TIPA-11440 format. One record per residue: residue in three letters; x, y, z of N, C-alpha, C in turn. Coordinates in steps of 0.05 Angstrom, whole numbers, plus 5000, padded with zeros to 4 digits. Each point is the difference from the previous one (the first is absolute). Layout:
N
ALAXYZXYZXYZ;...
END
This chain:
385
MET069774512496501150205018502150164984;GLU499850275000501750174984502750055016;PHE502349954986502650035013500850295000;ASP500850105024500650285003503150034999;LEU501050124978502850034996501350205019;SER498550175012501050215018501349875025;TRP498849775009501149875024502849894993;VAL500449904977502649904992502150224999;LEU499150234989501850234998500850105028;LEU498049995019500750085027501749795015;GLY499649744993501449795015502949974992;LEU500650064975502849974991502050185016;PRO499450255003501950165016500249905029;LEU497749915011500149905028501749755002;ALA499749824980501649755001503050074997;PHE500650194983502850084996501150115026;VAL498550175013501050125025500449785021;LEU498149825003500349785020502449824994;GLY500349944974502449844992502650145006;TRP500050264994502550165006500650005030;LEU497950045016500450005029501049735010;ALA498949784989500849735009502949954992;SER500850094976502749964992502050165017;ARG499250245006501750175018500349885027;PHE497849885010500249875026501949765000;ASP499749844978501849774998502950084997;LEU500550214984502750094996501250115026;ARG498450145015500950115026500749775019;GLN498349794999500549775018502549864992;VAL500449964974502549864991502450175007;ARG499850264995502350175006500650005030;LEU497950005016500449995029501449755008;GLU499149774989501349745008502850004990;ASN500550104975502750004990501950185016;ARG498850225011501750175017500649875026;GLN498049855011500449885026502049774999;ALA499949844978501949774998502950104999;PRO500750194982502850095000500750145026;LYS498250145012500650135025500849805021;ALA498549785002500649795019502749874993;TYR500449974974502549874991502450175008;PHE499950264994502350175006500350045030;LYS497849995014500350025029501549755011;GLY499349774989501449765008502950004992;LEU500650114977502850024991501550195019;ASN498850215008501350195018500649875027;TYR498149855010500549855025502349804997;LEU500049874977502149804995502850134999;LEU500250234987502550144999501050095028;ASN498050055017500750085028500249775019;GLU500049754988500349755015497749975021;GLN497750104993497649965017498349784987;GLN500849755003498849784985497149955008;ASP499350035025497249965009498150194985;GLN500750265000498350194987500049964970;ALA502349914988500149954972498149774992;ILE500049795016498249784995497150085000;ASP499350175020497250105002499350164975;ALA501850174991499550164977499749834974;PHE501749804997499849834977497549835000;ILE499249915024497449855002497750184991;GLU500150255009497950194991500050034970;ALA502450024988500250044971499049754985;VAL500649765011499149754987497049985001;GLN498850095023497149995002498750194981;SER501350234994498850194981500349904972;ASP502149854994500449904973501149725002;PRO498349795004500949735004501349874976;ASP499850134977501149884976502950084995;THR501150185017502750094996502049805011;SER501449864982501849795008502550115014;GLU501050244991502450115012499750055030;LEU497650095008499550055028500049745016;HIS499049784987500149745013502849915004;PHE501750044980502849925003501450155022;ALA499550265001501250175020499149915028;LEU497449955002498949925026501249735009;GLY500149804981501149745006502950025009;ASN501650164986502850035008500350135027;LEU498250195006500250125027499349795022;PHE498049844995499349795020502449815004;ARG501349934978502349815002502350135016;ARG500550254994502250145014499450025030;ARG497550025007499350025029499849725013;GLY500349794985499849735011497249905002;GLU498150154988497249904999499649834975;TYR501149765001500149844976497349894992;GLU498349955019497349904993498450214984;ARG500250255008498650214986501250044972;ALA502749984999501350034974499149774981;VAL499849765010499149784984497250044990;ARG498250115017497350054992499850204977;VAL501750215002500050214979500849884974;HIS502249855000501149894975498249774989;GLU498849855017498149804991497550134987;HIS499250235011497750144988500750104972;LEU502550104997500950084974499949774980;LEU501049775008500149774982497249904993;SER498150065017497249904994498650184980;ARG501150244994498750184982500349914971;ALA497849984985500049914972501150224982;ASP499850255008500850224982503050075003;LEU501549855016502850065005501649924975;SER501950184993501749944977501949765006;GLN501149884980501749775004502550085015;ASP501150234994502450095014499550065029;ASP497750135006499350055028499449745015;ARG498949814985499549745013502649865009;HIS502050024982502649895007501250155023;ARG499650265000501150175022498749935026;ALA497449965000498549925024500949735010;GLN500549814981500949745008502850015013;HIS501750174990502650045012499850125028;ALA498350205002499650135027498849805020;LEU498249834991498949795017502149805009;ALA501849934982502249825007501850125022;LEU500550274997501750135020498650015027;ASP497350034999498550005025500449735015;TYR499849794985500349735011502849965011;LEU502050104985502849965009500550155026;LYS499050255001500450165025498549875023;ALA497849884995498449875021501149735008;GLY502049904985501249745007498349774990;LEU498150054982498449784988501449914975;LEU502149845004501949944978498749824978;ASP498249825009498749834980498250164981;ARG498450185012498350184983501750184983;ALA502250105011501850184985501149854976;GLU500849755004501249844978498049974978;ALA497549935007497949964980499450264985;ALA500050235014499550254987502250084982;LEU502549945008502350084984500249834974;PHE499249755002500149834976498150114978;LYS497950145008498150104980501150244985;LEU502350105008501250234986502049924978;GLU500349744996501749914978499050114973;GLY501850114984499250104974499050295001;THR500050125023499150285002502450185004;ARG499550275001502350185004501149995029;PHE498549865017501049965028501449735004;GLU500649874978501249735001502650005016;THR501850194994502650015013499750055030;GLU498350205007499550065028498849765015;ALA498249864986498849765012502049785005;ARG501849964981502049795003502050075022;LEU500850255002501750085022498749965027;ALA497450065002498549965025499849705006;LEU499549844979500049715004502749905010;LEU502150114988502749915009500450065029;ALA499350245009500350075028498249825017;ASN497749944990498149825015501249735004;TYR501149884978501249735002502550005018;GLU501650224998502350025018499250015029;ARG497950155005499150025028499149735011;SER498749854983499049745008502149784996;ARG502450074990502249824995499349774981;ASP498350074981499349814978502050054978;TRP502449885002502250074982499549894972;ALA498549784997499549894974498250194984;GLN497950105012498350204986501450264995;ALA501750085020501550254996501949974976;THR501149764996501849964977498550034974;VAL497549904999498450024975499550294993;ILE499250165020499450284996502550164992;ALA502249945014502550154994501049944971;GLU499649754991500849934973498250144980;LYS497450035006498250154983500950294998;LEU500750125022500850285000502650044984;GLU501849815003502550024986499649964970;SER498349824992499449954971498550244988;ALA498750165017498650244990501750245000;ALA502749965003501950225000499650205022;GLN499349905024499650175023502550015018;GLY502349944989502549995015501049725005;SER502449985011501249755005499249905028;PHE499049755001499249885026501849765006;SER502449994988501749775004500949975029;HIS500750225013500949985028497749925018;ARG497650114994497749935017499349704996;LEU500149914975499449724995502149825013;ALA502550095001502049845015499449995030;HIS499050225011499250005028497849805005;TYR498049984981497949815004501049725000;LEU501949944983501249735000501549955026;CYS501450205010501449975026498149955023;GLU497750144999498049965021498949714999;GLN499549904976499049734997502149805008;ALA502550064994502249825007500349995030;ALA499750235014500250005029497949825013;ALA497650014988497849825011500749714995;GLN501149934977500749734994502349905018;LEU502050175004502249925018499149975029;ALA498150175008499049975028498549745004;GLN498849904978498649745002501849764995;GLY502550054996501949784996500349914971;ASN498750154981500249934972502450144988;THR502449905006502550134992500350024970;ASP499449784986500450004971498250214986;GLN497550015008498250204988500950285007;GLY500950045025500950275007502450084985;LEU502049824997502450074984499350064971;GLN498149844989499250044973498850284996;GLN498350085018498850274998502050225004;LEU501949965017502150205004501850034975;ARG500649784987501550014975498450144978;ALA497349955000498350134981500050305005;ALA500150085026500150295007502650134990;VAL502249855002502650104990499850044970;MET498749814985499750034971498250234993;ARG497950045016498150224995501350275003;ALA501650035021501350265005502949965007;PRO501849964981502849945005501450215016;ASP499150254998501450225014498850065028;ALA498149835009498850045026501649865022;ALA500250125023501649895022498649775015;ARG497450045005498649815017500149714991;PRO499449944974500049724992502749865005;ARG502250144994502649875004500749975029;ILE499350205017500649985028498449775013;GLU497449994994498449795012500649724988;LEU500849994974500949754989502549905014;ALA501950185005502449935014499449905029;GLN498150135013499349915027498749724999;ALA498349964980498749734998502049794993;LEU501950064982502149804993501749945024;ALA500750205016501749955024498549825020;LYS497550055004498449835018499949714989;ASN500249974974499949744988502849884996;ASN501950125015502849905000501350034973;GLN499150184983501350054974501550265003;ILE502150005018501350255008501550134977;THR501449834984501650114978498250154980;LEU497849874993498150124982498950265011;ALA499450005026499050245014502150234998;TYR502549935005502150214999500250114971;GLU500049834980500250094973497650184992;GLU497749935011497650174994500450285010;LEU501150035024500450265012502250154986;MET502149864991502150134984498850114974;ASP498249854988498750104975498350255007;ALA498849995024498250235008501650265003;LEU502549985007501750245002500150154974;ASP500149854978500250124973497250084989;SER498049825005497450054988498350205015;ALA500550035026498450195017501950175016;PRO501550184987502050165015498850195021;GLY497550064996498750185020499449875026;ALA500349745001499349855025502449875013;THR502450114994502549875011500050015031;SER498850205012500050015029498449785012;LEU497949924986498349775009501449734994;ILE501649994979501249754992502549945017;ALA501450215009502649975013499949825024;GLY498050025018499949835024499749714994;PRO497949914986499849714993502349904983;LEU501150174982502249914984502549945017;THR500550175020502349965018499749745014;GLU497749945010499549745015500649764981;LEU498950014976500449784981502849984991;ALA501450234997502849994991501749875021;LEU499650055025501549875021499449705002;ARG497549934995499349715001501149844976;THR500350134978501049864976503050044995;GLY501350155017502950054996500650204978;ASN498150174993500450204979500250285012;GLY501250025024500250265013501650204984;ALA502249914989501850194986498650114975;GLU498649834985498650104976497850205007;ALA498549935021497850185008501150265011;LEU502349995015501250245011500950194977;THR501249894979500850174978497650144987;ALA497949844996497650114987498750225017;LEU499749955026498750195018501750245005;GLN502649965001501850235004499950204977;ALA499849894975499850164977497350165000;LEU497949875008497450135001500050215021;TYR501349955023500150205022501650244991;ASP502149964985501650234991498450184981;GLN498249884984498350154982497750155015;ASN498749855017497750115015500149915029;PRO501350165017500449915028497349975015;SER499749785014497749975018500949835023;LEU498650035023500849855024499649704997;ASP497949924987499649714997502249874984;LEU500950144979502349904984502650005017;LEU500350225016502450025017500049775021;ASP497749955012499949785020500749744987;ALA499149954976500649754986503049984994;VAL501250234991502950004994501649945025;VAL499250125023501449955025499949715008;VAL497649884998499749725008501749824981;LEU499950054974501449834981503150045002;SER500850235012502950045004501049855025;GLY498149875014500749855023500650175024;GLN499050245001500550185021497650025019;ASP500750035026497950055019499650305002;PRO497550094996499650304999500550145026;VAL500249865022500450125026503049995008;SER501249764998502749975011502250064980;ASP499549984974502150044980500250294991;SER502450115001500450284992499450044971;TYR500649804983499550034971497150054995;ALA498349845014497150034996499150285009;ARG501150095023499250265009500950224982;ASP502349964988501050204980498250014976;CYS498849774993498150004977497750195006;TYR499050005024497850175007500850305001;VAL502550055008501050275000500250114972;ARG501049834982500350084972497250044987;HIS498049855010497350034990499050285008;LEU500750095024499150265010501250224983;GLU502349954988501250214982498350024975;LYS498749794992498350004975497250095006;GLU498849895022497250055006499850065030;PRO498750225008499550045029498049795010;SER500749845020498349785009500349965030;LEU497850045014500049945029500349715005;VAL498949834982500349715004502949924998;ALA501450104980502949934997501650115024;ALA499350235009501450125023499549825025;ALA497649915004499449835023501649734999;LYS500349894975501549754997502950055005;TRP501050234992502850065006500650045029;ILE498250155013500450065029499849745016;ALA498549804991499649765015502649865006;GLY502050034983502649865005502250195010;GLU499450255003502050195009500150035031;LYS502450065009500350065028499650305005;LEU498150065017499450285005501650105024;GLU500250265002501550125023498749925026;HIS497450015001498549915023498749734993;GLU501649804999499049744991497849885018;GLN499950095025498049895018497250084990;PHE499850214984497450094990499449904972;HIS501849844989499749904973497349844996;PRO499349825018497449854996497650184998;GLN499950215017497750184999499950164973;VAL502450094992500250154975499349834976;GLN501049755001499449814978497049944998;ARG498849965024497249945001498350234989;ALA500850255006498650234990500350024969;LEU502449954990500450014971498549794986;ASP500049765011498549784987497050064999;HIS499050125022497250075001499450224979;ALA501850194997499650224981500149904971;THR501549794995500349904972497849814992;GLN498449905018497949814993498150114978;PRO498950245003498250104979501450044973;LEU502650045001501550054975500549744984;LEU499649785013500449744987497549894987;ARG497850155002497549904988500050064970;TYR498049874987499450054972497450174999;ARG499950184980497750184998498849994972;CYS497349965000498650004974500150274987;ALA500750014975500250254985497250104993;GLY498049835002497350094993498550135023;CYS500049865023498450105023501650075025;GLY502649934999501750065023499949795022;PHE498649784996499949795021502749885005;GLU500949995025502649905007499949735012;ALA502049834995500149735010502949925006;THR500349825018502749915007501249814979;HIS498349884983501149844978498750094974;HIS501249924978499250084973497449854991;PHE498250154988497549894989500150034970;TRP499049804985499650024972497450144993;GLN498049975017497550154998499550145026;CYS499550264998499750165025497549915015;PRO500249955026497649935015498150235004;GLY501050254996498350235003498450084975;CYS501450054978498650094976499749784979;GLN501149765005499749774982501650034974;ALA501750204998501650044976502249794998;TRP500749924976502149814995502650154996;ASP502249885010502750104996500350305008;SER498550085020500250285009502050045022;TYR501349785010502050025021502850004986;PRO501550225003502849994990501649795015;SER502249924988501749805013501750125022;LEU500250275000501650145020498350055025;ARG501450035022498650065025499550305003;VAL498550075020499150285003502350195001;GLU502249935014502250195003501350064974;GLU499949824980501450034975498350114977;LEU497450065006498250104979500650304995;
END
């Protein structure tokens, strides 16, 4: 059979044209898809900036479906689900990312961190702990340890919290000495509640060694010693606390006054507290000075004069109410009603307020019940802040 070269010459241009058309079709399809994916992405971003999270989620889902290999869209979508409280959907997104073989090592660590946050927000603390441990040695190590620390504090696992805090401190992430002292105090409180006095005292002394300038270990050690009938040692501990923790003198003044009277050291304590009051006047210090002076704040004129002199230094409704309590008014028959109104008005001023979240309480907390922050309560009451 004779081969006809003319057919080849005719077929080559035809093949070229068909190939060119096919390539143009593919390019148009790719360009169309690439235009659709960014369009959906920017639409979702616009919704997000306008705080329209439902519409943003729909737009991001559309973008992910158009380009399922885009990891950034998955991260954005997972974070949106978490912010909305849809933790199960957030977990699915981040687990899908972790299952991808083509994911870079850094993105894999990022997805692991996001998954741990999903578990934390959902309250699945065991799963969160396991996910956070996998981030050791990654760039998310510090964030993972801080999350673990919060996790252990929430579950009151003070031994594990101590391990993590020591790791953070050894990694130069700041000083955790005061927080470690709080952990020892918490463990000591549990031991004392169970009647294990020796173990409790040992842990409180360890807390004092861990943070010598912290107020809580010395105050709680003094309280524990006093309950164990070691009153002199308790008094000496609080006297040391006046020097080591000057910012907490208002908290120390009350228990120190009681121990000073019990041990016969009233004059020494009065001299120390009077000097501190002269430097930084506060009502708690003034009340302690009045008691140690042997004066009755209602019936003795000297005590009432102390409150008047305090008013010259600091405007105080509480001090005014205490002064009026012992004064004879022109219409004395109305004194009880006036006094009751003043006492009612001063009650909110006698509270303590968290500097972090503003949570107020009638007594001082070392850890805020609202925001869980440590040492966020000033020693001064609301009126004196």
